[in-house]
PAZAPA-4460 file (N, C-alpha, C; in steps of 0.05 Angstrom, whole numbers, plus 32768, in hexadecimal, padded with zeros to 4 digits):
% residues 98
    n_x    n_y    n_z   ca_x   ca_y   ca_z    c_x    c_y    c_z   seq   type   mol
   8027   822D   7EDF   801F   822D   7EFB   8015   8211   7F03     1      X     A
   8020   8207   7F1A   8018   81ED   7F23   7FFF   81F0   7F35     2      X     A
   7FED   81DD   7F31   7FD4   81DC   7F41   7FD3   81C2   7F50     3      X     A
   7FC9   81C3   7F69   7FC5   81AB   7F79   7FA7   81AA   7F80     4      X     A
   7F9D   8191   7F81   7F81   818D   7F88   7F7F   8173   7F98     5      X     A
   7F77   8175   7FB1   7F72   815E   7FC2   7F57   8153   7FBB     6      X     A
   7F55   813B   7FB0   7F3C   8130   7FA8   7F33   8119   7FBA     7      X     A
   7F44   8110   7FCC   7F3B   80FC   7FE0   7F4B   8100   7FF9     8      X     A
   7F3D   8102   800F   7F49   8104   802A   7F36   80FA   803E     9      X     A
   7F38   80E1   8045   7F25   80D5   8058   7F32   80D0   8073    10      X     A
   7F4A   80DD   8078   7F57   80DA   8091   7F6C   80C3   8091    11      X     A
   7F69   80B1   807E   7F7C   809B   807C   7F8C   809E   8062    12      X     A
   7F7D   80A0   804B   7F8A   80A4   8031   7F84   80C0   8027    13      X     A
   7F99   80CD   801D   7F96   80E8   8012   7FA2   80E7   7FF6    14      X     A
   7F93   80F0   7FE2   7F9C   80F0   7FC6   7F9B   810D   7FBC    15      X     A
   7FB2   8116   7FB0   7FB4   8131   7FA6   7FBC   812F   7F88    16      X     A
   7FAE   813E   7F77   7FB4   813F   7F5B   7FC5   8159   7F56    17      X     A
   7FDA   8155   7F47   7FEB   816C   7F3F   7FE9   8170   7F21    18      X     A
   7FE7   8189   7F19   7FE6   818F   7EFC   7FF5   81A9   7EF7    19      X     A
   8001   81AB   7EE0   8010   81C3   7ED9   8003   81CF   7EBF    20      X     A
   7FFE   81E9   7EBF   7FF2   81F6   7EA8   8003   81F3   7E8F    21      X     A
   801E   81F0   7E92   8030   81ED   7E7C   802C   81D3   7E6D    22      X     A
   8022   81BE   7E7B   801D   81A4   7E6E   8001   819B   7E76    23      X     A
   7FEC   81A7   7E6A   7FD1   81A1   7E73   7FC7   8184   7E6F    24      X     A
   7FD5   8175   7E5D   7FCC   815A   7E58   7FDA   8146   7E6B    25      X     A
   7FE9   814F   7E7F   7FF7   813E   7E92   7FF0   8146   7EAE    26      X     A
   7FEE   8133   7EC0   7FEA   8138   7EDC   7FF6   8122   7EEC    27      X     A
   7FF9   8126   7F06   8003   8112   7F18   7FF2   810F   7F30    28      X     A
   7FF3   80F7   7F3C   7FE4   80F1   7F54   7FF7   80EA   7F6A    29      X     A
   7FF4   80F6   7F81   8004   80F0   7F99   7FF2   80E4   7FAE    30      X     A
   7FF8   80CC   7FB7   7FE8   80BD   7FCA   7FF8   80BB   7FE4    31      X     A
   7FEA   80C2   7FFA   7FF6   80C0   8015   7FE3   80AE   8025    32      X     A
   7FEF   809F   8038   7FDE   808E   804A   7FEA   808F   8066    33      X     A
   7FD9   8091   807A   7FE2   8090   8095   7FE8   8073   809C    34      X     A
   8001   806A   809C   8008   804E   809F   800F   8045   80BC    35      X     A
   8014   8056   80CF   8019   804B   80EA   8003   8039   80F4    36      X     A
   7FEA   8040   80EF   7FD4   802E   80F7   7FD5   8014   80E8    37      X     A
   7FDC   8014   80CF   7FDE   7FFC   80BF   7FF2   7FE9   80CB    38      X     A
   800A   7FF3   80D2   801E   7FE2   80DE   8015   7FD6   80F9    39      X     A
   8009   7FE6   810A   7FFF   7FDD   8124   7FE9   7FC8   8120    40      X     A
   7FD7   7FCD   810D   7FC2   7FBA   8107   7FCC   7FA0   80FD    41      X     A
   7FE1   7FA1   80EC   7FED   7F88   80E2   7FF8   7F77   80F9    42      X     A
   8005   7F84   810D   800F   7F76   8124   7FF8   7F69   8134    43      X     A
   7FE3   7F78   8138   7FCC   7F6E   8147   7FBF   7F57   8138    44      X     A
   7FBC   7F59   811E   7FB1   7F43   810E   7FC2   7F2A   810F    45      X     A
   7FDD   7F2E   810E   7FEF   7F17   8110   7FEC   7F09   812B    46      X     A
   7FE9   7F18   8140   7FE6   7F0C   815B   7FCB   7EFD   815D    47      X     A
   7FB7   7F07   8150   7F9C   7EFB   8152   7F97   7EE5   813E    48      X     A
   7FA8   7EE2   812A   7FA3   7ECF   8114   7FA7   7EB3   811E    49      X     A
   7F94   7EA1   8118   7F97   7E85   8121   7FB0   7E78   8113    50      X     A
   7FC0   7E6B   8123   7FD9   7E60   8119   7FD6   7E4A   8104    51      X     A
   7FC1   7E3A   8107   7FBD   7E23   80F5   7FA7   7E28   80E0    52      X     A
   7FA2   7E40   80DB   7F8D   7E47   80C8   7F95   7E40   80AB    53      X     A
   7F83   7E36   809B   7F88   7E31   807F   7F8B   7E4B   806F    54      X     A
   7F79   7E5D   8075   7F79   7E77   8068   7F8A   7E8A   8078    55      X     A
   7F9D   7E97   806B   7FAF   7EA9   8079   7FAE   7EC5   806D    56      X     A
   7FAC   7ED9   807E   7FAF   7EF4   8075   7FCD   7EFA   8074    57      X     A
   7FD8   7EFC   805D   7FF5   7EFE   805A   7FFF   7F1A   8061    58      X     A
   7FF2   7F2F   8056   7FFD   7F4A   805B   7FE7   7F5E   8055    59      X     A
   7FEC   7F76   805F   7FDC   7F8D   8058   7FF0   7FA3   8051    60      X     A
   7FED   7FAD   8039   8001   7FC1   802F   7FF5   7FDC   802B    61      X     A
   8005   7FF1   802D   7FFB   800C   8028   7FF0   800F   800B    62      X     A
   7FDE   8021   8008   7FD2   8026   7FEE   7FE7   802D   7FD8    63      X     A
   7FFC   803A   7FE0   8011   8042   7FCD   801E   8029   7FC1    64      X     A
   8022   8015   7FD1   802E   7FFC   7FC7   801B   7FEE   7FB4    65      X     A
   8002   7FED   7FBB   7FEE   7FE1   7FAA   7FEC   7FEF   7F8F    66      X     A
   7FEC   800A   7F90   7FEA   8019   7F77   8003   8015   7F66    67      X     A
   801B   8013   7F73   8034   800E   7F64   8032   7FF3   7F57    68      X     A
   8028   7FDF   7F65   8025   7FC4   7F59   8013   7FC4   7F41    69      X     A
   7FFE   7FD3   7F42   7FEB   7FD5   7F2B   7FF9   7FE3   7F13    70      X     A
   8007   7FF9   7F19   8015   8008   7F03   802A   7FF7   7EF6    71      X     A
   8039   7FE7   7F06   804F   7FD8   7EFC   8047   7FBC   7EF3    72      X     A
   802E   7FB4   7EF7   8024   7F9A   7EEF   8031   7F83   7EFE    73      X     A
   8032   7F85   7F18   803F   7F6F   7F28   802F   7F55   7F25    74      X     A
   803E   7F3F   7F23   8032   7F25   7F23   8037   7F18   7F3F    75      X     A
   8030   7EFE   7F42   8034   7EF1   7F5C   8051   7EF0   7F65    76      X     A
   8064   7EED   7F52   8080   7EED   7F59   8089   7F08   7F64    77      X     A
   807F   7F1D   7F58   8087   7F38   7F62   807C   7F3D   7F7E    78      X     A
   8063   7F34   7F83   8058   7F36   7F9E   8068   7F25   7FB2    79      X     A
   806F   7F0D   7FAA   807F   7EFC   7FBC   809A   7F09   7FC3    80      X     A
   80A7   7F14   7FAF   80C0   7F21   7FB3   80BD   7F39   7FC7    81      X     A
   80A8   7F49   7FC2   80A3   7F60   7FD4   809D   7F57   7FF0    82      X     A
   808B   7F44   7FF3   8082   7F3B   800E   8097   7F2C   801D    83      X     A
   80A9   7F1D   800F   80BD   7F0E   801D   80D6   7F1F   8024    84      X     A
   80D7   7F38   801A   80ED   7F4A   8020   80EC   7F52   803D    85      X     A
   8101   7F4D   804C   8101   7F55   8069   80FB   7F72   806E    86      X     A
   8100   7F84   805B   80FB   7FA0   805F   80DC   7FA5   8061    87      X     A
   80CC   7F93   8057   80AF   7F96   8057   80A1   7F85   806D    88      X     A
   80B1   7F7C   8080   80A6   7F6B   8095   808F   7F78   80A4    89      X     A
   808F   7F92   80A8   807A   7F9F   80B7   805F   7F9F   80A8    90      X     A
   805F   7F98   808F   8047   7F96   807F   803A   7F7A   8081    91      X     A
   8049   7F67   808B   8040   7F4C   808D   802E   7F47   80A5    92      X     A
   801A   7F36   80A1   800A   7F2D   80B7   8013   7F10   80BE    93      X     A
   8013   7EFF   80AA   801D   7EE4   80AD   803B   7EE5   80A7    94      X     A
   804B   7EDA   80B9   8068   7EDC   80B6   8076   7EC5   80A7    95      X     A
   8067   7EB3   809C   8073   7E9D   808C   807D   7EA7   8072    96      X     A
   808A   7E96   8063   8095   7E9D   8049   807F   7E9A   8034    97      X     A
   807C   7EAF   8023   8068   7EAF   800E   8072   7E9F   7FF7    98      X     A
***
């Protein structure tokens, strides 16, 4: 029998643990995040960011991406590849090349 347990739900991030009685030593975590606000905030931050600033906010990514990076052990080159990919443009705040 599969069991589900929501252990975090703050309106932005929701985490659910899944477990099966057939394999009691294994479980899974499913993370969801409300990202439309994230994308809109990234656009607003890009518009408000000083153009000649030394410090740049490069991107804000969903929690699922961050957790994937931790699991897979991403280094700086992996982050550069991810952030420079045109498919991830909506995650960028600063639009320069990383």
